[in-house]
BALOBA-1460 file (C-alpha; in Angstrom, 3 decimals):
// residues 330
<rec num="1" residu="m" x="109.834" y="81.370" z="80.070"/>
<rec num="2" residu="k" x="109.526" y="83.845" z="82.933"/>
<rec num="3" residu="a" x="106.021" y="84.568" z="84.189"/>
<rec num="4" residu="i" x="104.310" y="85.927" z="87.273"/>
<rec num="5" residu="l" x="102.233" y="83.216" z="88.905"/>
<rec num="6" residu="m" x="99.329" y="83.788" z="91.254"/>
<rec num="7" residu="t" x="100.065" y="80.946" z="93.662"/>
<rec num="8" residu="a" x="97.201" y="81.510" z="96.123"/>
<rec num="9" residu="i" x="94.324" y="83.862" z="96.888"/>
<rec num="10" residu="g" x="95.521" y="86.771" z="98.976"/>
<rec num="11" residu="t" x="97.744" y="89.821" z="99.197"/>
<rec num="12" residu="p" x="100.155" y="90.957" z="96.456"/>
<rec num="13" residu="e" x="102.799" y="88.697" z="97.958"/>
<rec num="14" residu="v" x="101.068" y="85.655" z="96.403"/>
<rec num="15" residu="l" x="102.457" y="86.831" z="93.038"/>
<rec num="16" residu="s" x="105.728" y="85.067" z="92.286"/>
<rec num="17" residu="l" x="108.179" y="85.275" z="89.363"/>
<rec num="18" residu="q" x="108.788" y="81.713" z="88.142"/>
<rec num="19" residu="d" x="109.852" y="79.680" z="85.115"/>
<rec num="20" residu="i" x="107.002" y="77.936" z="83.296"/>
<rec num="21" residu="d" x="106.615" y="76.183" z="79.953"/>
<rec num="22" residu="e" x="106.446" y="78.482" z="76.950"/>
<rec num="23" residu="p" x="103.005" y="78.303" z="75.277"/>
<rec num="24" residu="q" x="102.821" y="76.821" z="71.780"/>
<rec num="25" residu="i" x="100.370" y="77.228" z="68.919"/>
<rec num="26" residu="q" x="97.750" y="74.464" z="69.097"/>
<rec num="27" residu="l" x="95.189" y="75.612" z="66.504"/>
<rec num="28" residu="p" x="95.725" y="76.805" z="62.926"/>
<rec num="29" residu="t" x="94.220" y="80.253" z="63.564"/>
<rec num="30" residu="e" x="96.403" y="81.073" z="66.552"/>
<rec num="31" residu="i" x="99.285" y="83.514" z="66.814"/>
<rec num="32" residu="k" x="102.211" y="83.414" z="69.220"/>
<rec num="33" residu="v" x="103.258" y="86.760" z="70.669"/>
<rec num="34" residu="k" x="106.464" y="87.765" z="72.395"/>
<rec num="35" residu="l" x="105.056" y="90.108" z="75.022"/>
<rec num="36" residu="h" x="106.868" y="93.375" z="75.614"/>
<rec num="37" residu="a" x="104.427" y="94.901" z="78.108"/>
<rec num="38" residu="a" x="101.329" y="94.068" z="80.151"/>
<rec num="39" residu="g" x="98.797" y="96.519" z="81.505"/>
<rec num="40" residu="v" x="97.822" y="96.264" z="85.167"/>
<rec num="41" residu="n" x="94.145" y="96.824" z="85.944"/>
<rec num="42" residu="p" x="91.997" y="96.802" z="89.087"/>
<rec num="43" residu="v" x="90.344" y="93.580" z="87.882"/>
<rec num="44" residu="d" x="93.749" y="91.882" z="88.190"/>
<rec num="45" residu="t" x="93.921" y="92.807" z="91.857"/>
<rec num="46" residu="k" x="90.328" y="91.656" z="92.425"/>
<rec num="47" residu="v" x="91.017" y="88.254" z="90.868"/>
<rec num="48" residu="r" x="94.121" y="87.925" z="93.021"/>
<rec num="49" residu="h" x="92.212" y="88.926" z="96.144"/>
<rec num="50" residu="n" x="88.941" y="87.052" z="95.533"/>
<rec num="51" residu="g" x="89.897" y="84.106" z="93.339"/>
<rec num="52" residu="l" x="89.816" y="83.071" z="89.694"/>
<rec num="53" residu="l" x="86.687" y="83.729" z="87.648"/>
<rec num="54" residu="y" x="86.650" y="80.079" z="86.541"/>
<rec num="55" residu="d" x="86.474" y="76.958" z="88.674"/>
<rec num="56" residu="l" x="90.041" y="75.951" z="87.904"/>
<rec num="57" residu="p" x="93.059" y="75.287" z="90.136"/>
<rec num="58" residu="l" x="95.939" y="77.634" z="90.823"/>
<rec num="59" residu="p" x="98.527" y="78.695" z="89.893"/>
<rec num="60" residu="a" x="97.471" y="81.114" z="87.179"/>
<rec num="61" residu="v" x="98.986" y="83.939" z="85.142"/>
<rec num="62" residu="l" x="97.051" y="87.193" z="85.492"/>
<rec num="63" residu="g" x="96.875" y="90.211" z="83.216"/>
<rec num="64" residu="c" x="94.173" y="90.914" z="80.620"/>
<rec num="65" residu="d" x="96.053" y="93.567" z="78.613"/>
<rec num="66" residu="g" x="99.068" y="92.822" z="76.455"/>
<rec num="67" residu="a" x="101.187" y="94.194" z="73.623"/>
<rec num="68" residu="g" x="103.984" y="92.532" z="71.729"/>
<rec num="69" residu="e" x="105.416" y="91.171" z="68.505"/>
<rec num="70" residu="i" x="104.126" y="88.131" z="66.634"/>
<rec num="71" residu="v" x="106.839" y="85.456" z="66.447"/>
<rec num="72" residu="a" x="104.850" y="82.572" z="64.938"/>
<rec num="73" residu="i" x="101.505" y="82.023" z="63.204"/>
<rec num="74" residu="g" x="99.236" y="79.060" z="62.562"/>
<rec num="75" residu="e" x="98.784" y="77.787" z="59.032"/>
<rec num="76" residu="e" x="95.319" y="79.363" z="58.682"/>
<rec num="77" residu="v" x="96.205" y="82.816" z="60.021"/>
<rec num="78" residu="t" x="95.226" y="85.421" z="57.429"/>
<rec num="79" residu="e" x="95.152" y="88.682" z="59.383"/>
<rec num="80" residu="f" x="98.762" y="88.922" z="60.559"/>
<rec num="81" residu="f" x="102.373" y="88.183" z="59.677"/>
<rec num="82" residu="v" x="105.397" y="87.322" z="61.779"/>
<rec num="83" residu="g" x="106.868" y="90.618" z="62.980"/>
<rec num="84" residu="d" x="103.548" y="92.447" z="63.307"/>
<rec num="85" residu="k" x="103.050" y="94.477" z="66.476"/>
<rec num="86" residu="v" x="99.715" y="93.735" z="68.167"/>
<rec num="87" residu="w" x="97.691" y="94.742" z="71.213"/>
<rec num="88" residu="f" x="94.769" y="92.936" z="72.806"/>
<rec num="89" residu="c" x="92.665" y="92.193" z="75.864"/>
<rec num="90" residu="h" x="92.736" y="88.440" z="76.338"/>
<rec num="91" residu="g" x="93.206" y="85.953" z="79.167"/>
<rec num="92" residu="g" x="94.197" y="86.612" z="82.743"/>
<rec num="93" residu="l" x="90.930" y="85.552" z="84.376"/>
<rec num="94" residu="g" x="91.926" y="81.990" z="85.247"/>
<rec num="95" residu="r" x="91.278" y="79.993" z="82.079"/>
<rec num="96" residu="e" x="93.548" y="81.290" z="79.315"/>
<rec num="97" residu="q" x="97.036" y="82.403" z="80.282"/>
<rec num="98" residu="g" x="97.309" y="86.086" z="81.106"/>
<rec num="99" residu="n" x="99.941" y="88.552" z="79.975"/>
<rec num="100" residu="y" x="102.267" y="88.778" z="82.988"/>
<rec num="101" residu="a" x="104.633" y="86.569" z="80.983"/>
<rec num="102" residu="e" x="107.224" y="86.568" z="78.220"/>
<rec num="103" residu="y" x="105.016" y="84.840" z="75.617"/>
<rec num="104" residu="t" x="101.352" y="84.152" z="74.974"/>
<rec num="105" residu="v" x="99.219" y="82.416" z="72.343"/>
<rec num="106" residu="l" x="95.774" y="83.567" z="71.243"/>
<rec num="107" residu="d" x="93.433" y="83.309" z="68.294"/>
<rec num="108" residu="q" x="94.046" y="85.922" z="65.615"/>
<rec num="109" residu="r" x="90.458" y="87.056" z="66.014"/>
<rec num="110" residu="w" x="91.152" y="88.684" z="69.374"/>
<rec num="111" residu="a" x="94.205" y="90.749" z="68.413"/>
<rec num="112" residu="s" x="94.570" y="94.034" z="66.529"/>
<rec num="113" residu="l" x="97.512" y="95.855" z="64.978"/>
<rec num="114" residu="m" x="99.016" y="98.379" z="67.395"/>
<rec num="115" residu="p" x="98.731" y="102.107" z="66.689"/>
<rec num="116" residu="y" x="102.003" y="103.069" z="65.058"/>
<rec num="117" residu="k" x="102.447" y="106.065" z="67.371"/>
<rec num="118" residu="l" x="102.474" y="103.985" z="70.553"/>
<rec num="119" residu="s" x="105.256" y="102.184" z="72.373"/>
<rec num="120" residu="y" x="104.576" y="98.680" z="73.634"/>
<rec num="121" residu="s" x="104.056" y="100.042" z="77.156"/>
<rec num="122" residu="q" x="101.549" y="102.630" z="75.966"/>
<rec num="123" residu="a" x="99.672" y="100.056" z="73.894"/>
<rec num="124" residu="a" x="99.517" y="97.549" z="76.755"/>
<rec num="125" residu="a" x="98.014" y="100.202" z="79.031"/>
<rec num="126" residu="l" x="94.947" y="100.783" z="76.898"/>
<rec num="127" residu="p" x="92.767" y="97.896" z="75.646"/>
<rec num="128" residu="l" x="90.650" y="97.159" z="78.722"/>
<rec num="129" residu="v" x="90.070" y="100.807" z="79.637"/>
<rec num="130" residu="l" x="89.266" y="101.825" z="76.065"/>
<rec num="131" residu="i" x="86.745" y="99.017" z="75.638"/>
<rec num="132" residu="t" x="85.223" y="99.813" z="79.039"/>
<rec num="133" residu="a" x="84.932" y="103.547" z="78.443"/>
<rec num="134" residu="w" x="83.556" y="103.095" z="74.928"/>
<rec num="135" residu="g" x="80.952" y="100.590" z="76.080"/>
<rec num="136" residu="a" x="79.838" y="102.759" z="78.985"/>
<rec num="137" residu="l" x="79.672" y="106.062" z="77.109"/>
<rec num="138" residu="f" x="78.386" y="105.002" z="73.710"/>
<rec num="139" residu="d" x="76.845" y="101.521" z="73.841"/>
<rec num="140" residu="r" x="75.171" y="101.803" z="77.232"/>
<rec num="141" residu="g" x="75.122" y="105.590" z="77.638"/>
<rec num="142" residu="g" x="74.195" y="106.533" z="74.070"/>
<rec num="143" residu="l" x="76.268" y="109.703" z="74.374"/>
<rec num="144" residu="q" x="75.688" y="112.151" z="71.512"/>
<rec num="145" residu="a" x="77.367" y="115.327" z="70.295"/>
<rec num="146" residu="g" x="76.199" y="118.339" z="72.257"/>
<rec num="147" residu="q" x="75.153" y="116.368" z="75.325"/>
<rec num="148" residu="t" x="76.689" y="116.821" z="78.770"/>
<rec num="149" residu="v" x="78.417" y="113.876" z="80.421"/>
<rec num="150" residu="l" x="79.646" y="113.610" z="84.005"/>
<rec num="151" residu="i" x="82.650" y="111.282" z="84.244"/>
<rec num="152" residu="h" x="83.640" y="110.327" z="87.769"/>
<rec num="153" residu="a" x="87.334" y="109.836" z="88.670"/>
<rec num="154" residu="g" x="88.563" y="111.604" z="85.561"/>
<rec num="155" residu="a" x="92.243" y="111.137" z="86.399"/>
<rec num="156" residu="g" x="91.977" y="107.354" z="86.664"/>
<rec num="157" residu="g" x="92.702" y="104.682" z="84.100"/>
<rec num="158" residu="v" x="89.183" y="104.502" z="82.682"/>
<rec num="159" residu="g" x="88.319" y="108.112" z="83.423"/>
<rec num="160" residu="h" x="91.141" y="109.765" z="81.530"/>
<rec num="161" residu="v" x="90.379" y="107.917" z="78.293"/>
<rec num="162" residu="a" x="86.620" y="108.398" z="78.794"/>
<rec num="163" residu="i" x="87.179" y="112.171" z="78.852"/>
<rec num="164" residu="q" x="89.033" y="112.006" z="75.546"/>
<rec num="165" residu="l" x="86.484" y="109.714" z="73.862"/>
<rec num="166" residu="a" x="83.642" y="111.981" z="74.964"/>
<rec num="167" residu="k" x="85.414" y="115.021" z="73.522"/>
<rec num="168" residu="i" x="85.998" y="113.179" z="70.228"/>
<rec num="169" residu="k" x="82.193" y="112.714" z="70.207"/>
<rec num="170" residu="k" x="81.913" y="116.502" z="70.774"/>
<rec num="171" residu="a" x="80.149" y="116.194" z="74.117"/>
<rec num="172" residu="r" x="80.525" y="118.615" z="77.003"/>
<rec num="173" residu="v" x="82.575" y="116.903" z="79.722"/>
<rec num="174" residu="i" x="82.331" y="117.493" z="83.455"/>
<rec num="175" residu="t" x="84.585" y="115.332" z="85.615"/>
<rec num="176" residu="t" x="85.301" y="114.764" z="89.289"/>
<rec num="177" residu="v" x="88.852" y="114.617" z="90.658"/>
<rec num="178" residu="s" x="90.446" y="114.708" z="94.092"/>
<rec num="179" residu="s" x="92.972" y="117.533" z="93.711"/>
<rec num="180" residu="a" x="93.907" y="120.675" z="91.802"/>
<rec num="181" residu="e" x="96.789" y="118.798" z="90.148"/>
<rec num="182" residu="k" x="94.425" y="116.147" z="88.807"/>
<rec num="183" residu="a" x="91.996" y="118.854" z="87.728"/>
<rec num="184" residu="q" x="94.700" y="120.357" z="85.542"/>
<rec num="185" residu="l" x="95.457" y="116.955" z="84.029"/>
<rec num="186" residu="a" x="91.769" y="116.438" z="83.283"/>
<rec num="187" residu="k" x="91.629" y="119.793" z="81.520"/>
<rec num="188" residu="n" x="94.695" y="118.827" z="79.513"/>
<rec num="189" residu="w" x="92.787" y="115.741" z="78.351"/>
<rec num="190" residu="g" x="89.874" y="117.900" z="77.277"/>
<rec num="191" residu="a" x="87.503" y="118.207" z="80.241"/>
<rec num="192" residu="d" x="85.375" y="121.339" z="80.018"/>
<rec num="193" residu="e" x="84.682" y="121.536" z="83.751"/>
<rec num="194" residu="t" x="86.363" y="119.881" z="86.740"/>
<rec num="195" residu="i" x="84.921" y="119.355" z="90.193"/>
<rec num="196" residu="i" x="87.316" y="118.765" z="93.088"/>
<rec num="197" residu="y" x="85.038" y="116.526" z="95.124"/>
<rec num="198" residu="t" x="87.147" y="116.907" z="98.264"/>
<rec num="199" residu="e" x="86.279" y="120.616" z="98.272"/>
<rec num="200" residu="e" x="82.667" y="120.766" z="97.063"/>
<rec num="201" residu="n" x="79.646" y="118.521" z="96.709"/>
<rec num="202" residu="f" x="79.687" y="117.185" z="93.170"/>
<rec num="203" residu="v" x="75.880" y="117.066" z="92.884"/>
<rec num="204" residu="d" x="75.587" y="120.760" z="93.746"/>
<rec num="205" residu="a" x="78.420" y="121.570" z="91.343"/>
<rec num="206" residu="v" x="76.925" y="119.600" z="88.441"/>
<rec num="207" residu="n" x="73.525" y="121.196" z="88.884"/>
<rec num="208" residu="r" x="75.136" y="124.626" z="89.072"/>
<rec num="209" residu="l" x="77.121" y="123.985" z="85.895"/>
<rec num="210" residu="t" x="74.032" y="122.723" z="84.047"/>
<rec num="211" residu="d" x="71.562" y="125.363" z="85.292"/>
<rec num="212" residu="g" x="69.788" y="122.763" z="87.395"/>
<rec num="213" residu="k" x="69.262" y="120.276" z="84.556"/>
<rec num="214" residu="g" x="71.920" y="117.704" z="85.445"/>
<rec num="215" residu="a" x="74.100" y="115.699" z="83.080"/>
<rec num="216" residu="d" x="72.536" y="113.775" z="80.198"/>
<rec num="217" residu="v" x="74.876" y="110.848" z="80.869"/>
<rec num="218" residu="v" x="76.652" y="110.031" z="84.137"/>
<rec num="219" residu="f" x="79.474" y="107.468" z="84.247"/>
<rec num="220" residu="d" x="80.250" y="106.060" z="87.716"/>
<rec num="221" residu="t" x="83.478" y="104.140" z="88.258"/>
<rec num="222" residu="v" x="83.786" y="104.717" z="92.007"/>
<rec num="223" residu="s" x="81.328" y="103.260" z="94.534"/>
<rec num="224" residu="p" x="77.697" y="102.513" z="95.441"/>
<rec num="225" residu="a" x="77.576" y="105.775" z="97.400"/>
<rec num="226" residu="v" x="78.689" y="107.778" z="94.366"/>
<rec num="227" residu="f" x="76.144" y="105.899" z="92.239"/>
<rec num="228" residu="s" x="73.384" y="106.822" z="94.685"/>
<rec num="229" residu="d" x="74.391" y="110.491" z="94.852"/>
<rec num="230" residu="s" x="74.689" y="110.604" z="91.060"/>
<rec num="231" residu="i" x="70.942" y="110.043" z="90.621"/>
<rec num="232" residu="t" x="70.242" y="113.688" z="91.423"/>
<rec num="233" residu="a" x="73.110" y="114.794" z="89.183"/>
<rec num="234" residu="t" x="71.522" y="113.031" z="86.193"/>
<rec num="235" residu="a" x="69.052" y="114.913" z="84.020"/>
<rec num="236" residu="y" x="65.440" y="113.796" z="83.783"/>
<rec num="237" residu="f" x="65.251" y="111.049" z="81.120"/>
<rec num="238" residu="g" x="69.052" y="110.760" z="81.333"/>
<rec num="239" residu="r" x="71.294" y="107.712" z="81.627"/>
<rec num="240" residu="l" x="73.309" y="106.584" z="84.642"/>
<rec num="241" residu="i" x="75.973" y="103.984" z="83.837"/>
<rec num="242" residu="t" x="78.125" y="102.168" z="86.385"/>
<rec num="243" residu="l" x="80.991" y="99.686" z="86.306"/>
<rec num="244" residu="l" x="80.146" y="98.411" z="89.774"/>
<rec num="245" residu="d" x="77.561" y="96.416" z="91.649"/>
<rec num="246" residu="p" x="75.635" y="99.285" z="93.285"/>
<rec num="247" residu="g" x="74.279" y="97.043" z="96.036"/>
<rec num="248" residu="e" x="70.861" y="97.639" z="97.493"/>
<rec num="249" residu="q" x="69.637" y="101.042" z="96.372"/>
<rec num="250" residu="n" x="66.436" y="103.002" z="96.817"/>
<rec num="251" residu="l" x="65.667" y="103.773" z="93.173"/>
<rec num="252" residu="a" x="62.439" y="105.681" z="93.751"/>
<rec num="253" residu="l" x="64.073" y="108.963" z="92.778"/>
<rec num="254" residu="a" x="65.674" y="107.376" z="89.718"/>
<rec num="255" residu="r" x="62.224" y="106.140" z="88.699"/>
<rec num="256" residu="l" x="60.701" y="109.563" z="89.248"/>
<rec num="257" residu="r" x="63.412" y="111.058" z="87.008"/>
<rec num="258" residu="n" x="62.775" y="108.385" z="84.330"/>
<rec num="259" residu="l" x="66.433" y="107.368" z="84.276"/>
<rec num="260" residu="l" x="67.879" y="104.562" z="82.226"/>
<rec num="261" residu="i" x="70.366" y="102.697" z="84.431"/>
<rec num="262" residu="g" x="73.027" y="100.639" z="82.699"/>
<rec num="263" residu="f" x="75.867" y="98.329" z="83.706"/>
<rec num="264" residu="e" x="79.155" y="98.020" z="81.852"/>
<rec num="265" residu="l" x="81.182" y="94.861" z="82.465"/>
<rec num="266" residu="m" x="83.539" y="94.468" z="79.538"/>
<rec num="267" residu="l" x="84.652" y="91.042" z="80.784"/>
<rec num="268" residu="t" x="81.268" y="89.465" z="79.955"/>
<rec num="269" residu="p" x="82.120" y="88.489" z="76.353"/>
<rec num="270" residu="m" x="85.255" y="86.671" z="77.550"/>
<rec num="271" residu="l" x="83.593" y="85.070" z="80.563"/>
<rec num="272" residu="k" x="80.531" y="83.890" z="78.639"/>
<rec num="273" residu="d" x="82.294" y="83.083" z="75.339"/>
<rec num="274" residu="l" x="80.332" y="85.541" z="73.214"/>
<rec num="275" residu="p" x="82.386" y="85.803" z="70.003"/>
<rec num="276" residu="e" x="80.298" y="88.477" z="68.299"/>
<rec num="277" residu="a" x="80.622" y="90.721" z="71.352"/>
<rec num="278" residu="r" x="84.379" y="90.090" z="71.415"/>
<rec num="279" residu="d" x="84.497" y="91.053" z="67.737"/>
<rec num="280" residu="k" x="82.988" y="94.382" z="68.784"/>
<rec num="281" residu="h" x="85.816" y="94.813" z="71.307"/>
<rec num="282" residu="v" x="88.396" y="94.392" z="68.566"/>
<rec num="283" residu="q" x="86.492" y="96.884" z="66.416"/>
<rec num="284" residu="i" x="86.695" y="99.384" z="69.277"/>
<rec num="285" residu="l" x="90.477" y="98.975" z="69.361"/>
<rec num="286" residu="q" x="90.576" y="99.543" z="65.616"/>
<rec num="287" residu="h" x="88.497" y="102.724" z="65.911"/>
<rec num="288" residu="c" x="90.755" y="103.936" z="68.713"/>
<rec num="289" residu="t" x="93.855" y="103.146" z="66.661"/>
<rec num="290" residu="n" x="92.674" y="105.731" z="64.158"/>
<rec num="291" residu="y" x="92.074" y="108.295" z="66.914"/>
<rec num="292" residu="i" x="95.512" y="107.647" z="68.410"/>
<rec num="293" residu="d" x="97.311" y="107.876" z="65.087"/>
<rec num="294" residu="e" x="95.448" y="111.133" z="64.375"/>
<rec num="295" residu="g" x="96.651" y="112.547" z="67.702"/>
<rec num="296" residu="l" x="93.161" y="112.720" z="69.219"/>
<rec num="297" residu="l" x="93.670" y="110.147" z="71.970"/>
<rec num="298" residu="n" x="96.570" y="109.670" z="74.395"/>
<rec num="299" residu="v" x="97.395" y="107.512" z="77.392"/>
<rec num="300" residu="e" x="98.742" y="108.604" z="80.757"/>
<rec num="301" residu="i" x="101.139" y="106.149" z="82.395"/>
<rec num="302" residu="s" x="102.087" y="106.886" z="85.980"/>
<rec num="303" residu="q" x="104.644" y="104.088" z="86.345"/>
<rec num="304" residu="i" x="106.365" y="101.413" z="84.267"/>
<rec num="305" residu="l" x="107.694" y="98.601" z="86.430"/>
<rec num="306" residu="p" x="109.662" y="95.473" z="85.485"/>
<rec num="307" residu="l" x="107.722" y="92.210" z="85.331"/>
<rec num="308" residu="a" x="109.341" y="91.019" z="88.567"/>
<rec num="309" residu="q" x="107.649" y="93.904" z="90.433"/>
<rec num="310" residu="a" x="104.067" y="92.848" z="89.643"/>
<rec num="311" residu="a" x="103.303" y="92.642" z="93.357"/>
<rec num="312" residu="q" x="104.341" y="96.271" z="93.792"/>
<rec num="313" residu="a" x="102.114" y="97.256" z="90.888"/>
<rec num="314" residu="h" x="99.148" y="95.561" z="92.562"/>
<rec num="315" residu="a" x="99.904" y="97.275" z="95.859"/>
<rec num="316" residu="l" x="99.996" y="100.680" z="94.158"/>
<rec num="317" residu="i" x="96.624" y="100.131" z="92.512"/>
<rec num="318" residu="e" x="95.070" y="99.005" z="95.784"/>
<rec num="319" residu="e" x="96.304" y="102.147" z="97.520"/>
<rec num="320" residu="g" x="93.955" y="104.068" z="95.222"/>
<rec num="321" residu="h" x="94.221" y="107.458" z="93.507"/>
<rec num="322" residu="t" x="96.550" y="106.209" z="90.766"/>
<rec num="323" residu="v" x="96.808" y="108.683" z="87.900"/>
<rec num="324" residu="g" x="96.299" y="106.952" z="84.556"/>
<rec num="325" residu="k" x="97.772" y="103.472" z="84.241"/>
<rec num="326" residu="i" x="100.518" y="101.240" z="85.617"/>
<rec num="327" residu="v" x="102.350" y="98.957" z="83.178"/>
<rec num="328" residu="l" x="104.728" y="96.012" z="83.504"/>
<rec num="329" residu="s" x="107.680" y="96.020" z="81.104"/>
<rec num="330" residu="i" x="108.685" y="92.554" z="79.958"/>
């Protein structure tokens, strides 16, 4: 089958379209999926740039997000049938095969039926960002109806679904963006207030919009500097959640404000083989399937590229400021 191989650690040019053996079902609970699309995420570019997350040799197939049609099932599969359309976040970190390929095999436990309203490309764009946003806002952030949340980078892959999930929860959403065009997109997704951070200080803007209180929950997806500045944009006794390693920080002000600081790394259940936590990830996809089919949740795709252009997709993500998601069509 055709697949994109990461042949070395380095620039996007280390990604190469090659022929490799087609994976086969090895265990009775596994399903084989003909992949139609693979989502491209920043973690893919980080693995390519920094190395696999397991001590295993190259080459490797990247890509955590996939969507496709089941073409074969193991004898003990009870959840699916041949012909079912599924989406999932599985593989791509250096141990299990990723989804930049024509076929993959995974245990039935880690897949979910696709929302009927979505195309394969739309479905492949969503699993990792939905699980990340849900975990940050609700599991770590404890966001409740009526609270105010500040979502940084609201036009990005995680940000644009976080806005929609927060509005489904009936929270007030403030988001930061880099331009008037992205501000309009964020409002289309449901943001109540947008802050163009290139034009005004987001801390001053948040405190103005909240009468000096700050946001009950702040979700940082950007940088240690944004994390640090966000402390004074978070309400006393609020929660500040980040996807990143904030580095060395002076947390005296966070302590004075009695903040709860949380970290969201949705890869942990895969990396540490925590099946109950991975079950929760699948449950999130099932919840979001209902929202999507009810028309409450949508995905923004900026570009769909053919599988052979995976290197270009990585380069686009590393340029920054991508709106929504980039997807590989297989």
